[in-house]
N, C-alpha and C positions, 0 to 999 in steps of 0.2 A: 440441254437446259442452261440457260444463262445463269450467271452468279447474281449476287445481290443480297441485301440483308433483309431479313423479314422479322416483323414483330409476331410474338407467339402468345396467346393466351390459353392457359389450360385450367379448367375447373372440374371439381367432382361434386357428385351428389350422392347421398346414401352412405352406407358403410360396407367396407370389403369383408368384414369378418362373417364367419358362418358359425353360428346364427348371430346376426347383428341386429341393431335396434331399427333397422328399416328392411323393406322387402327387395330393395334393389341397390346396385351400385352402378354409377354412370360416370365414366371419364370422358371428358370431351374438350376439344379445342379448336382454335382457329388460327390460321397464320396469314398475316397481311403483309405484303410488300411494303417497305417503308415509303416508297414515292406514293403509295395509294393511301397511307395512313389519314391524312388530313381530310381527303374527300370522304372516306369511309366514316370518319369521325362526324363530319358535318352532315352526311346522309343519315346516320343513326340517331343524330341529335334532332334532325327534322322530324323523323318517324315519332320520336318520343314526345317532342313537343306538340305534334298533331293530336296525339292521345293523351294529353295532359299527364304524361308520365316523365317529365325532364328531370324531376327530382327523385324518381323512384329506382329501386333496384328491380331489374327484371329476372325472373326465374324461368329456365326452360320449362319447367313443370307446368307453368301457367299456359305456355304456348302449345305445349302437347296434350293437355287436359281437354277432354270434350265437354263443352258447355250446352247442355241440352236445350236451353232456352234459345240458342242461336238457330237450332233447326226449327222450333216451334213458332218464332215470330216471323211472320210473313215480311219479305223484302228486307231482312236484317242487314244484308251487305250493302244495300243501297242507303241506308240511313246515316245521318251524320252523328257525330259523338253524342251530343245532347238527347236526340231522339232516341238512339240506342240505349243510353242509360236508363232513360225513363221506361222504356218498353221492357228492359231486363228487370228493372225493379217492379214493375207490375207483374211480370212473368213469375218471378221469384215469390212474390207475396201470395201467389195462388198456390204455391206448393205447401201442403201440410207437413210440419215438422222440420222445415228449414229456416234458418235464420236470413237476415237480409243479404248477407255475403254468399249464400246458396250453400252453406255447409250444414249438415245434419246437426240438430240439437240433441 
């Protein structure tokens, strides 16, 4: 294995104490070779811009969560951002007891 410097980002979610204030504790990290850092940053920036998230903080929980409307909306994966957002809002409006963001009231 060759040498070289890596940038490493480590983050945690939840509480490690038992019992804690959350039901989980996750520790995750990513390591990127310094020679690849600028390319990776540009690629991530392009993805965030595509989904109008350039100024948002991304949480892994959002990526891992199952959003049932994605399964219920025909051709969801083929829709562009604007059409997806409208379809999700229509679908969520049909759920009794849920707010617009999809959380139980």
